[in-house]
C-alpha positions as CSV (number, residue, x, y, z in Angstrom):
1,X,-54.1,12.9,17.8
2,X,-52.8,13.2,14.4
3,X,-52.2,17.1,13.1
4,X,-54.5,18.5,11.0
5,X,-54.0,21.4,8.4
6,X,-56.9,23.9,9.0
7,X,-56.8,27.6,7.9
8,X,-58.9,28.6,11.3
9,X,-56.2,28.0,14.8
10,X,-56.4,28.8,18.6
11,X,-56.2,32.0,20.0
12,X,-54.4,32.7,22.6
13,X,-52.2,31.0,24.7
14,X,-53.8,27.8,26.5
15,X,-55.3,28.1,29.5
16,X,-53.3,27.0,32.8
17,X,-55.3,25.5,36.1
18,X,-53.9,25.9,39.0
19,X,-57.2,24.7,41.5
20,X,-59.7,22.1,40.9
21,X,-62.8,24.5,41.5
22,X,-61.6,26.3,38.5
23,X,-62.6,23.1,36.8
24,X,-65.6,22.2,34.5
25,X,-65.7,18.6,32.8
26,X,-68.6,18.4,30.7
27,X,-69.1,15.1,27.9
28,X,-71.4,16.0,25.4
29,X,-73.6,13.3,24.7
30,X,-76.6,12.2,22.7
31,X,-76.9,10.4,18.7
32,X,-75.2,10.7,15.8
33,X,-76.2,14.1,13.5
34,X,-77.5,15.5,17.1
35,X,-74.9,18.3,16.6
36,X,-72.2,17.6,19.2
37,X,-69.7,18.6,17.9
38,X,-71.1,21.7,16.0
39,X,-72.0,22.6,19.3
40,X,-68.8,22.3,20.4
41,X,-67.1,24.3,18.0
42,X,-69.9,27.0,18.2
43,X,-68.9,26.9,21.7
44,X,-65.2,27.4,20.9
45,X,-65.5,30.7,18.9
46,X,-68.0,32.1,20.7
47,X,-65.5,31.9,23.9
48,X,-62.8,33.0,21.8
49,X,-60.9,30.0,22.0
50,X,-60.7,29.5,17.9
51,X,-61.0,33.1,15.7
52,X,-64.2,31.0,14.0
53,X,-65.6,28.1,13.7
54,X,-65.2,25.0,11.5
55,X,-68.2,23.2,10.0
56,X,-68.4,18.9,9.8
57,X,-68.9,19.0,5.9
58,X,-65.2,20.0,5.2
59,X,-64.0,18.4,7.5
60,X,-62.2,21.8,9.6
61,X,-64.1,21.0,12.5
62,X,-61.6,21.2,16.1
63,X,-63.0,18.1,17.4
64,X,-63.4,15.4,13.6
65,X,-59.9,15.5,13.4
66,X,-59.4,12.1,12.8
67,X,-59.2,11.6,8.8
68,X,-61.7,8.3,9.2
69,X,-64.1,11.0,11.0
70,X,-63.6,13.6,8.0
71,X,-64.6,10.9,5.8
72,X,-67.2,9.7,7.2
73,X,-68.5,13.1,8.4
74,X,-69.3,12.0,11.9
75,X,-66.8,11.0,15.2
76,X,-65.9,8.2,16.0
77,X,-63.3,9.3,18.8
78,X,-63.0,11.0,22.0
79,X,-61.6,14.6,22.0
80,X,-61.2,17.1,24.5
81,X,-61.6,20.7,23.5
82,X,-61.1,23.4,26.5
83,X,-62.5,26.8,26.7
84,X,-62.3,29.4,29.4
85,X,-65.5,31.5,30.3
86,X,-65.9,33.4,32.8
87,X,-62.5,32.6,34.4
88,X,-62.9,28.9,34.7
89,X,-61.8,26.3,32.3
90,X,-64.5,24.2,30.4
91,X,-63.2,20.8,29.1
92,X,-66.0,19.4,26.6
93,X,-65.6,16.1,25.7
94,X,-66.9,15.4,22.4
95,X,-68.0,11.6,22.0
96,X,-69.2,9.8,18.9
97,X,-72.8,9.2,18.6
98,X,-72.5,6.1,16.0
99,X,-73.2,2.9,18.7
100,X,-70.1,1.0,17.6
101,X,-67.9,3.7,18.6
102,X,-69.5,3.5,22.5
103,X,-66.0,2.8,23.7
104,X,-65.3,6.5,23.3
105,X,-68.7,7.0,24.8
106,X,-67.6,4.8,28.6
107,X,-63.8,6.5,28.0
108,X,-65.9,10.6,27.7
109,X,-68.5,9.5,31.0
110,X,-65.2,8.3,32.8
111,X,-63.4,11.5,32.9
112,X,-66.1,13.8,32.7
113,X,-67.8,15.1,36.0
114,X,-71.8,16.1,34.6
115,X,-73.4,15.2,31.1
116,X,-74.8,17.5,28.3
117,X,-77.6,15.6,26.5
118,X,-77.7,17.3,22.8
119,X,-81.0,16.3,21.4
120,X,-82.0,17.7,17.8
121,X,-85.0,19.9,17.5
122,X,-85.2,18.3,14.3
123,X,-84.6,14.6,14.9
124,X,-85.4,13.9,18.1
125,X,-83.5,10.9,19.9
126,X,-82.9,7.3,19.5
127,X,-83.1,5.0,21.8
128,X,-79.6,4.4,23.2
129,X,-79.5,7.7,24.4
130,X,-82.7,7.3,25.9
131,X,-80.5,3.9,27.7
132,X,-77.9,6.3,28.2
133,X,-79.7,9.1,30.3
134,X,-80.8,6.0,32.7
135,X,-77.1,4.6,33.1
136,X,-76.1,8.6,34.4
137,X,-79.3,8.6,36.6
138,X,-78.2,5.0,38.3
139,X,-74.4,6.5,39.0
140,X,-76.2,10.3,40.0
141,X,-74.3,11.9,37.8
142,X,-75.5,15.8,36.9
143,X,-76.9,16.2,32.7
144,X,-78.5,19.3,31.2
145,X,-80.1,19.0,28.2
146,X,-79.0,21.1,24.6
147,X,-82.1,20.9,22.4
148,X,-80.1,22.1,19.3
149,X,-80.8,22.7,15.3
150,X,-82.9,25.5,15.4
151,X,-82.2,27.3,12.5
152,X,-83.8,24.2,10.5
153,X,-87.1,24.4,9.2
154,X,-88.3,21.4,10.8
155,X,-87.3,22.6,14.0
156,X,-89.7,21.8,17.1
157,X,-88.4,23.1,19.7
158,X,-91.9,22.8,22.3
159,X,-92.0,19.1,20.7
160,X,-88.5,18.7,21.2
161,X,-89.0,19.5,24.6
162,X,-91.9,17.0,25.4
163,X,-89.7,14.1,24.4
164,X,-87.6,15.0,27.0
165,X,-89.9,15.2,29.4
166,X,-91.8,11.8,28.9
167,X,-88.1,9.6,27.9
168,X,-86.2,11.2,30.6
169,X,-89.2,12.1,33.1
170,X,-89.4,14.2,36.1
171,X,-87.4,17.6,36.7
172,X,-86.6,17.7,32.9
173,X,-87.7,21.3,32.4
174,X,-86.6,24.5,30.3
175,X,-85.3,27.8,31.6
176,X,-85.9,29.3,28.3
177,X,-88.5,29.5,25.9
178,X,-87.8,30.2,22.1
179,X,-88.8,33.8,20.3
180,X,-89.5,34.1,16.7
181,X,-88.6,37.2,14.7
182,X,-90.0,39.1,12.5
183,X,-90.8,36.7,9.6
184,X,-92.2,33.9,12.3
185,X,-90.2,31.2,11.0
186,X,-86.7,32.0,12.3
187,X,-85.7,31.9,16.1
188,X,-84.4,35.3,17.2
189,X,-84.2,35.5,21.2
190,X,-85.1,33.9,24.2
191,X,-87.5,34.4,27.0
192,X,-85.8,33.6,30.3
193,X,-88.1,32.2,32.8
194,X,-87.0,32.8,35.8
195,X,-85.6,36.3,35.2
196,X,-88.2,37.4,32.8
197,X,-86.1,38.6,30.2
198,X,-85.9,38.5,26.6
199,X,-82.3,37.9,25.2
200,X,-82.4,39.0,21.7
201,X,-80.5,37.8,18.9
202,X,-81.7,39.2,16.0
203,X,-78.9,41.7,15.8
204,X,-75.9,39.0,16.5
205,X,-74.2,39.5,19.4
206,X,-73.7,40.2,22.1
207,X,-76.9,39.4,23.3
208,X,-79.5,42.5,23.8
209,X,-81.2,41.5,27.4
210,X,-84.4,43.4,27.3
211,X,-87.7,43.4,28.9
212,X,-91.1,41.5,27.3
213,X,-92.7,42.9,25.2
214,X,-97.0,42.3,26.3
215,X,-97.4,39.3,23.7
216,X,-94.9,37.2,25.7
217,X,-95.9,37.0,29.3
218,X,-98.9,34.9,29.1
219,X,-96.2,32.1,28.1
220,X,-94.1,33.5,30.5
221,X,-96.4,32.9,33.2
222,X,-97.3,30.2,32.5
223,X,-94.4,27.7,32.0
224,X,-92.4,29.8,34.7
225,X,-95.0,28.5,37.4
226,X,-94.0,25.0,36.9
227,X,-89.9,26.1,36.7
228,X,-90.5,27.9,40.3
229,X,-92.8,24.4,41.6
230,X,-89.9,22.0,40.3
231,X,-87.0,24.0,41.5
232,X,-88.4,24.9,45.1
233,X,-89.1,20.9,45.3
234,X,-85.7,20.4,45.6
235,X,-84.7,23.3,47.4
236,X,-83.1,22.5,50.8
237,X,-85.3,25.5,52.0
238,X,-88.6,23.5,53.4
239,X,-90.6,26.7,53.7
240,X,-89.8,27.8,50.7
241,X,-92.9,26.3,48.6
242,X,-95.1,27.2,51.9
243,X,-94.3,30.9,51.2
244,X,-94.4,30.4,47.4
245,X,-97.6,28.7,48.0
246,X,-98.7,32.1,49.9
247,X,-98.2,34.5,47.4
248,X,-94.9,35.0,48.0
249,X,-92.9,36.7,45.3
250,X,-89.7,34.5,45.7
251,X,-86.3,36.6,45.1
252,X,-84.5,35.8,41.7
253,X,-81.0,34.9,42.8
254,X,-82.3,32.6,45.9
255,X,-84.1,30.8,42.8
256,X,-81.1,30.8,40.4
257,X,-78.6,29.6,43.7
258,X,-81.4,26.3,44.5
259,X,-81.4,25.6,40.7
260,X,-77.5,25.6,40.6
261,X,-77.6,23.0,43.8
262,X,-80.2,21.1,42.2
263,X,-78.3,20.5,39.2
264,X,-74.7,20.6,40.7
265,X,-76.6,17.4,42.7
266,X,-78.0,15.6,40.2
267,X,-81.6,16.2,41.2
268,X,-82.6,18.6,38.2
269,X,-82.0,18.9,34.5
270,X,-82.3,22.4,33.1
271,X,-83.4,22.4,29.2
272,X,-81.8,25.0,27.5
273,X,-82.3,26.0,23.4
274,X,-79.3,26.5,21.6
275,X,-78.4,27.3,17.8
276,X,-74.5,26.7,16.7
277,X,-75.7,28.5,13.6
278,X,-77.0,31.5,14.7
279,X,-75.7,32.6,18.5
280,X,-79.1,31.4,19.8
281,X,-78.2,30.6,23.4
282,X,-74.9,29.6,23.4
283,X,-73.6,32.8,26.1
284,X,-77.1,31.1,28.2
285,X,-75.4,27.4,27.8
286,X,-71.5,28.9,28.7
287,X,-73.0,30.8,31.9
288,X,-75.1,27.3,32.1
289,X,-72.0,25.0,32.3
290,X,-70.0,27.2,34.3
291,X,-72.7,28.6,37.3
292,X,-74.7,25.0,37.5
293,X,-72.4,21.8,36.6
294,X,-70.2,20.7,39.7
295,X,-66.5,21.3,40.1
296,X,-64.7,18.3,40.1
297,X,-64.0,18.9,44.1
298,X,-68.0,17.8,44.4
299,X,-67.6,14.6,42.3
300,X,-65.9,11.3,43.9
301,X,-62.6,10.1,43.5
302,X,-63.1,6.0,41.6
303,X,-62.3,3.2,43.9
304,X,-58.3,2.6,44.1
305,X,-56.3,-0.4,45.2
306,X,-53.0,-1.5,45.2
307,X,-51.4,-3.3,42.7
308,X,-52.2,-6.6,43.8
309,X,-55.8,-6.2,44.5
310,X,-55.6,-4.7,48.4
311,X,-58.2,-1.9,49.4
312,X,-56.8,1.5,49.8
313,X,-59.0,4.0,51.5
314,X,-60.6,7.0,49.5
315,X,-58.7,9.7,47.9
316,X,-59.8,13.5,47.4
317,X,-59.5,15.8,45.0
318,X,-56.5,17.3,46.0
319,X,-53.6,18.8,43.6
320,X,-51.3,17.5,47.0
321,X,-52.4,14.4,47.0
322,X,-51.3,11.1,46.6
323,X,-50.9,11.2,42.5
324,X,-53.6,9.2,40.2
325,X,-54.9,9.2,37.2
326,X,-56.0,7.8,34.3
327,X,-55.6,7.3,30.6
328,X,-58.9,7.7,29.0
329,X,-57.7,7.6,25.2
330,X,-54.0,7.3,23.3
331,X,-53.4,8.3,19.8
332,X,-50.6,8.1,17.7
333,X,-49.0,11.5,16.3
334,X,-46.5,11.2,13.6
335,X,-44.4,14.5,15.6
336,X,-45.0,13.6,19.3
337,X,-44.9,10.2,18.9
338,X,-48.2,7.9,21.0
339,X,-50.3,10.5,23.2
340,X,-52.7,10.2,26.0
341,X,-55.1,11.9,26.7
342,X,-54.8,11.4,30.5
343,X,-57.4,12.8,33.4
344,X,-55.9,13.3,37.2
345,X,-58.1,12.6,40.2
346,X,-55.5,13.3,42.5
347,X,-52.2,14.9,42.6
348,X,-50.7,16.9,40.0
349,X,-48.3,15.9,37.2
350,X,-45.5,17.5,35.6
351,X,-43.3,17.0,32.8
352,X,-40.6,15.0,33.1
353,X,-41.8,13.0,36.2
354,X,-41.3,9.3,36.5
355,X,-44.4,8.0,37.4
356,X,-46.1,4.1,38.2
357,X,-48.1,2.7,34.9
358,X,-50.3,-0.1,35.4
359,X,-52.9,-1.8,33.4
360,X,-55.0,-4.6,35.6
361,X,-54.0,-7.7,35.6
362,X,-57.3,-9.1,34.8
363,X,-57.0,-8.1,31.4
364,X,-55.0,-9.5,28.4
365,X,-53.1,-6.4,28.3
366,X,-52.0,-5.9,31.8
367,X,-48.6,-4.4,32.7
368,X,-47.4,-3.2,35.1
369,X,-44.1,-0.2,34.7
370,X,-42.4,2.7,35.9
371,X,-41.8,5.3,33.0
372,X,-41.0,9.0,32.1
373,X,-43.7,11.3,31.3
374,X,-42.2,13.3,28.2
375,X,-44.2,16.4,28.3
376,X,-47.5,17.8,29.6
377,X,-50.3,19.2,27.2
378,X,-53.8,21.0,27.3
379,X,-55.1,19.6,24.0
380,X,-57.0,21.1,21.7
381,X,-58.4,18.2,19.5
382,X,-55.6,17.3,17.3
383,X,-53.2,20.5,18.6
384,X,-51.4,20.3,22.0
385,X,-50.0,23.2,23.4
386,X,-47.7,22.8,26.4
387,X,-48.7,23.7,30.0
388,X,-46.1,23.5,32.9
389,X,-48.5,20.6,35.0
390,X,-52.0,19.5,35.2
391,X,-53.9,19.3,38.5
392,X,-56.0,16.8,40.0
393,X,-59.7,17.5,38.4
394,X,-57.9,18.3,34.7
395,X,-57.3,17.1,31.6
396,X,-54.2,16.7,29.4
397,X,-52.5,15.3,27.1
398,X,-49.3,13.6,27.8
399,X,-46.3,12.4,25.5
400,X,-43.2,10.3,26.1
401,X,-45.0,7.4,27.8
402,X,-44.6,4.6,25.2
403,X,-46.3,1.7,27.1
404,X,-49.4,3.3,28.4
405,X,-53.2,2.6,27.4
406,X,-55.8,3.5,27.0
407,X,-57.7,2.5,31.1
408,X,-54.2,2.3,32.3
409,X,-53.4,4.1,35.8
410,X,-50.6,6.7,36.7
411,X,-49.5,6.9,40.1
412,X,-46.6,7.5,42.1
413,X,-43.7,5.2,41.8
414,X,-43.3,4.7,45.2
415,X,-47.2,4.5,45.8
416,X,-48.2,2.3,43.0
417,X,-52.4,2.5,42.6
418,X,-55.0,0.8,40.3
419,X,-58.6,2.5,39.4
420,X,-61.8,0.5,39.4
421,X,-61.9,-0.4,35.5
422,X,-64.7,1.1,33.7
423,X,-67.3,-1.1,31.9
424,X,-66.4,-1.7,28.5
425,X,-68.6,-3.5,25.8
426,X,-67.2,-6.6,24.6
427,X,-66.2,-6.8,20.8
428,X,-68.6,-9.6,19.2
429,X,-67.9,-8.8,15.0
430,X,-65.2,-10.8,13.5
431,X,-63.2,-9.4,10.2
432,X,-60.5,-11.4,9.6
433,X,-57.5,-9.8,8.1
434,X,-54.5,-10.4,5.7
435,X,-51.1,-8.7,4.6
436,X,-51.7,-9.0,0.9
437,X,-47.6,-9.3,0.7
438,X,-45.5,-11.0,3.4
439,X,-43.4,-8.0,3.7
440,X,-46.4,-6.2,4.9
441,X,-46.9,-8.7,7.8
442,X,-44.6,-6.8,10.2
443,X,-46.3,-3.5,9.2
444,X,-49.6,-5.1,10.4
445,X,-48.3,-6.7,13.9
446,X,-46.5,-3.6,14.6
447,X,-49.8,-1.5,14.0
448,X,-52.1,-3.7,15.0
449,X,-50.2,-3.3,18.3
450,X,-50.5,0.6,18.5
451,X,-54.9,0.1,17.6
452,X,-55.3,-2.1,19.9
453,X,-52.7,-0.2,23.0
454,X,-55.5,2.4,22.2
455,X,-58.9,1.3,21.8
456,X,-59.7,-1.3,24.7
457,X,-62.7,-2.2,22.5
458,X,-60.5,-4.0,19.9
459,X,-59.3,-7.5,20.6
460,X,-56.7,-9.4,18.5
461,X,-56.3,-13.0,18.1
462,X,-54.6,-15.0,16.4
463,X,-57.4,-18.3,15.6
464,X,-54.8,-21.0,16.4
465,X,-57.8,-24.0,14.8
466,X,-58.5,-21.9,11.8
467,X,-54.9,-20.2,11.9
468,X,-56.8,-17.0,10.6
469,X,-56.0,-13.3,12.2
470,X,-58.7,-12.3,13.8
471,X,-59.9,-8.4,14.9
472,X,-63.2,-8.5,17.2
473,X,-64.8,-5.2,16.4
474,X,-68.2,-3.5,18.0
475,X,-69.5,-3.0,14.8
476,X,-69.6,-2.5,10.8
477,X,-68.4,1.2,11.0
478,X,-65.4,0.8,13.8
479,X,-63.9,-2.2,11.6
480,X,-63.9,0.2,8.8
481,X,-62.2,2.9,10.8
482,X,-59.8,-0.1,11.9
483,X,-59.4,-1.0,8.6
484,X,-58.7,2.9,7.3
485,X,-56.3,3.4,10.0
486,X,-54.2,0.2,9.0
487,X,-54.4,1.3,5.8
488,X,-53.2,4.9,6.4
489,X,-50.3,3.5,7.8
490,X,-49.3,1.9,4.5
491,X,-50.1,-0.9,5.3
492,X,-51.6,-3.5,2.8
493,X,-54.3,-5.8,3.5
494,X,-57.4,-8.0,2.7
495,X,-60.0,-9.0,4.7
496,X,-61.3,-12.6,3.8
497,X,-64.5,-14.4,5.5
498,X,-64.4,-16.0,9.1
499,X,-64.2,-19.2,9.4
500,X,-65.6,-21.4,12.0
501,X,-63.5,-23.7,13.5
502,X,-65.9,-27.2,12.9
503,X,-65.2,-30.5,13.9
504,X,-65.6,-34.3,12.5
505,X,-66.9,-36.9,15.1
506,X,-68.3,-41.0,14.0
507,X,-72.1,-41.7,14.5
508,X,-71.7,-45.2,14.7
509,X,-69.6,-47.9,15.9
510,X,-66.9,-49.1,13.1
511,X,-64.1,-52.0,12.6
512,X,-60.7,-50.3,10.9
513,X,-57.7,-52.0,9.2
514,X,-54.6,-50.8,8.4
515,X,-51.6,-52.4,5.6
516,X,-48.5,-50.6,5.7
517,X,-46.1,-52.8,3.5
518,X,-43.7,-51.5,1.4
519,X,-40.5,-52.9,-0.7
520,X,-38.2,-49.5,-1.1
521,X,-34.3,-51.3,-0.8
522,X,-33.1,-51.4,2.3
523,X,-35.6,-52.3,4.9
524,X,-38.6,-52.8,4.1
525,X,-41.9,-51.2,6.2
526,X,-44.7,-53.9,7.7
527,X,-46.9,-53.2,10.0
528,X,-50.7,-54.1,10.2
529,X,-53.3,-53.4,12.8
530,X,-57.0,-53.9,13.6
531,X,-58.6,-51.4,15.3
532,X,-62.1,-50.8,16.8
533,X,-63.7,-47.1,16.8
534,X,-66.8,-46.2,18.8
535,X,-68.5,-42.3,19.4
536,X,-68.3,-40.4,22.8
537,X,-70.6,-38.4,23.8
538,X,-69.9,-35.0,22.9
539,X,-67.3,-33.2,25.1
540,X,-65.9,-36.9,26.0
541,X,-62.5,-35.6,23.3
542,X,-60.2,-38.8,22.1
543,X,-59.5,-42.4,24.3
544,X,-57.2,-44.7,22.4
545,X,-57.3,-47.9,24.7
546,X,-54.9,-51.3,23.6
547,X,-56.3,-54.8,23.6
548,X,-53.3,-56.2,22.1
549,X,-53.6,-59.8,23.4
550,X,-50.0,-62.6,22.6
551,X,-48.4,-59.8,21.7
552,X,-49.2,-59.4,18.0
553,X,-48.4,-56.0,18.0
554,X,-45.1,-55.8,19.7
555,X,-46.1,-53.2,23.4
556,X,-43.1,-50.9,22.4
557,X,-45.0,-50.5,18.5
558,X,-48.3,-49.6,20.0
559,X,-47.3,-46.1,21.4
560,X,-46.8,-45.6,17.6
561,X,-50.3,-47.3,15.8
562,X,-51.4,-44.0,18.6
563,X,-49.4,-41.8,17.0
564,X,-50.4,-42.2,13.7
565,X,-53.8,-42.5,14.9
566,X,-53.9,-38.9,16.8
567,X,-52.2,-37.6,13.7
568,X,-54.4,-38.4,11.4
569,X,-57.5,-37.0,13.8
570,X,-56.1,-33.8,13.3
571,X,-55.9,-34.1,9.4
572,X,-59.7,-35.1,9.7
573,X,-61.4,-38.1,8.0
574,X,-64.3,-36.8,4.8
575,X,-63.7,-32.6,5.2
576,X,-60.5,-32.0,6.3
577,X,-61.9,-30.8,10.2
578,X,-60.0,-32.5,12.9
579,X,-62.1,-35.5,14.2
580,X,-63.4,-35.0,18.4
581,X,-65.3,-37.8,20.7
582,X,-64.0,-41.3,19.9
583,X,-62.9,-44.2,21.7
584,X,-60.2,-45.8,19.6
585,X,-59.0,-49.4,20.3
586,X,-56.7,-51.3,19.3
587,X,-57.4,-54.6,19.0
588,X,-55.2,-56.9,16.4
589,X,-52.0,-56.5,14.4
590,X,-48.8,-58.3,13.0
591,X,-45.4,-57.1,13.0
592,X,-42.4,-58.3,11.3
593,X,-38.9,-58.7,13.2
594,X,-36.7,-56.7,10.8
595,X,-39.4,-54.3,8.6
596,X,-41.3,-53.6,11.3
597,X,-40.6,-49.8,12.4
598,X,-42.1,-46.4,14.4
599,X,-43.1,-44.9,11.2
600,X,-44.7,-48.2,9.4
601,X,-47.0,-48.9,12.1
602,X,-47.9,-44.5,12.3
603,X,-49.2,-45.4,8.8
604,X,-50.7,-48.1,9.7
605,X,-52.6,-46.6,12.5
606,X,-54.1,-43.9,10.1
607,X,-55.1,-46.1,7.6
608,X,-57.2,-48.3,9.6
609,X,-58.6,-44.9,11.6
610,X,-59.8,-44.0,7.2
611,X,-60.9,-47.7,6.6
612,X,-63.3,-47.4,10.1
613,X,-64.3,-44.0,8.6
614,X,-65.8,-45.2,5.5
615,X,-68.5,-47.3,7.9
616,X,-68.8,-45.1,10.9
617,X,-70.9,-42.7,9.5
618,X,-68.2,-39.6,9.8
619,X,-70.4,-35.8,10.5
620,X,-70.0,-32.4,10.6
621,X,-69.9,-31.0,14.0
622,X,-70.6,-27.2,14.6
623,X,-69.7,-25.2,17.8
624,X,-72.6,-23.7,19.3
625,X,-72.6,-20.7,22.1
626,X,-74.4,-19.8,25.1
627,X,-75.7,-16.1,24.6
628,X,-77.0,-13.3,27.1
629,X,-79.4,-11.0,25.4
630,X,-80.2,-8.0,26.8
631,X,-82.7,-6.1,25.3
632,X,-85.7,-3.3,26.3
633,X,-89.4,-5.2,27.0
634,X,-90.5,-4.1,23.8
635,X,-88.2,-6.3,21.6
636,X,-88.4,-9.4,23.0
637,X,-90.9,-10.6,20.6
638,X,-88.8,-9.4,17.9
639,X,-85.3,-11.0,19.7
640,X,-87.1,-14.5,20.3
641,X,-88.3,-14.7,16.4
642,X,-84.7,-13.6,15.1
643,X,-83.3,-16.6,17.7
644,X,-85.2,-19.2,15.8
645,X,-84.6,-18.0,11.7
646,X,-80.8,-18.6,13.4
647,X,-81.3,-22.2,14.6
648,X,-81.2,-21.1,18.0
649,X,-82.8,-22.9,21.4
650,X,-84.3,-20.7,24.0
651,X,-83.0,-21.7,27.5
652,X,-85.6,-19.0,29.1
653,X,-86.0,-15.1,29.8
654,X,-86.7,-13.5,33.0
655,X,-86.1,-9.9,34.1
656,X,-82.8,-8.2,33.6
657,X,-81.6,-7.5,37.2
658,X,-79.9,-4.8,36.3
659,X,-82.3,-2.6,35.0
660,X,-85.8,-1.9,34.8
661,X,-87.9,-2.1,31.4
662,X,-85.5,-4.9,30.2
663,X,-85.5,-8.3,29.6
664,X,-82.4,-10.9,29.6
665,X,-82.9,-13.7,26.9
666,X,-81.0,-17.1,27.2
667,X,-80.2,-19.4,24.6
668,X,-78.0,-21.7,22.5
669,X,-77.1,-20.8,19.1
670,X,-74.6,-22.0,16.3
671,X,-71.8,-19.8,16.1
672,X,-72.3,-19.8,12.3
673,X,-75.2,-17.8,12.7
674,X,-73.0,-15.1,15.2
675,X,-70.6,-14.1,12.8
676,X,-72.4,-11.0,11.9
677,X,-75.1,-10.8,15.3
678,X,-73.3,-7.6,16.3
679,X,-74.9,-5.6,13.8
680,X,-78.3,-7.7,13.6
681,X,-79.1,-7.1,16.9
682,X,-78.4,-3.0,16.9
683,X,-80.7,-3.2,13.8
684,X,-83.7,-5.5,15.7
685,X,-83.4,-2.8,18.8
686,X,-83.0,-0.2,17.5
687,X,-79.4,0.3,18.9
688,X,-80.3,-0.8,22.6
689,X,-79.8,-4.3,22.4
690,X,-76.8,-5.8,24.0
691,X,-75.1,-9.4,23.8
692,X,-72.9,-11.9,25.1
693,X,-71.2,-15.1,24.0
694,X,-69.5,-17.6,25.5
695,X,-68.5,-21.4,24.1
696,X,-71.0,-24.1,25.1
697,X,-70.5,-27.5,23.2
698,X,-70.4,-29.3,19.6
699,X,-73.6,-30.8,17.8
700,X,-73.8,-32.2,13.9
701,X,-75.0,-29.6,11.8
702,X,-78.5,-29.9,9.9
703,X,-78.0,-32.7,7.0
């Protein structure tokens, strides 16, 4: 959490939470540019957490404190911004809207108990936001919608609500209508449907609440009826609908209580109009976050196991229970060192406490060790404010735990546990990096270790076949941020084209003759061997057969011939790529009683293989991967056409068993054609397509 210099700052001390029911953990999600960060900034200012709101354009917002976020003017990581409203601490989790940073989005969803979908009244929403709504619905995560950017000339709140209802489905209804000002264009207030009152912001804050004017009543009456029917349909009081249909006026308090219960259960999804620039709706949204969204006590704690995978009983959100917390974000501060953003699910986290930190043993970075916590902080973007403890249900930042990584479980030293991991996307865009100078190599390795510890969507690989150092990222924007952070650490590096490991093989059987005769004084070198080479089926590897008769090659020199052949196979024959799928048979040769040696027969074996290559029709082989692509049904045609252009062979299509309205496409595609597929599939499917790849086999390259 790199510190950031800005004129505005936090006001007052950090809020201290002593009970889970005084916490709300809300993640803000939505496409890039919808206004999530700006909305968080406005809520912080409206609640008095900061003295004035910053802007994304100026790089002065609380949440976008990363230099890469300032440069790109969009969020690139998860940020936590707590505020206090009506005595309740609301932890706002700001997530990136760009698809490359989906890892931070997943972490935010894990740490939250409810989601606020931010939809622009100007630009609507993208397909990825719609898909995310379905994911949240599958786990019954409570959701609400904030329609933003109402001050824009092209803003259309009614159309935004209609879009949400078409995409998100039933029970997505506005609690307020917008009221235009005297100019007939700008939004100056809200018409509250349940209370039938006007929230007038024309004179700024605080808001003036008054009775509606006659011209507002028809719109209120029409929309209020639909809203009340939606609320009553989710009510636990089965007589309420009959009473309403009989003309009874349902008490406002009853409606609000039923609404809050339905929202907390994830069965009803209110839409709230807000404008960060003018303050319209900010107070209404704050009230809703506190009263309608559930506390951590109403959200299930993720399943836990022992370190060996053995099951453990379900846990409750109890500050006095066994300690279980999870690292949902990791950064490096130039003053505090490694800073871990932590959601505490059970127990209480305290400074100077010795805990057990464990990663999942199936992961590449699995580890398990006791470590001592330094300080516990209440994070406000980049700023860290020390607190005495963090109870179950709350979110904090801890320092001093040098080995902790994103996704790790923090538990009691005497009862170590593991939380079930959340689903992370597989990074599939390779970027090859190389230190500009040998003196930069150590710094590059150190900084890469820090970055991979904090970003589970970044994978580091030293390709054993090409020797390249490859960063696997989720997309180009993700790669840009990673490279920026490496260079900001003082490492001078370059990128280079990613090399795909090709192979060579023979296409026809051939014979080879190798004769190594040298005269260099002292012992001369003498070795002759004859071999037969025949291609094997793909994946056949290498076989060496000894068919020497009569001792033409002494038996103790036969391994030397094989060693020379293997060395030449590794060096390649025509293009310098390793040779595979061959059977080499030693059929004849000659030796000298004095001048023959191990080195001479190694050289003769290599020469014989090179001689056979002139008649064996050598060809290049390229790796082919099996890919499993998940796309919306509407994108299948475009994806199939694109696979054809990549020399892909479609193996089949079927309905995606994990998601309605999506299709699973299986195909075999040359690895050369997949180097940028992570970027191109996203563009082809409006950000909703995903894929996984596994190596399948090698096949001859096209002539």
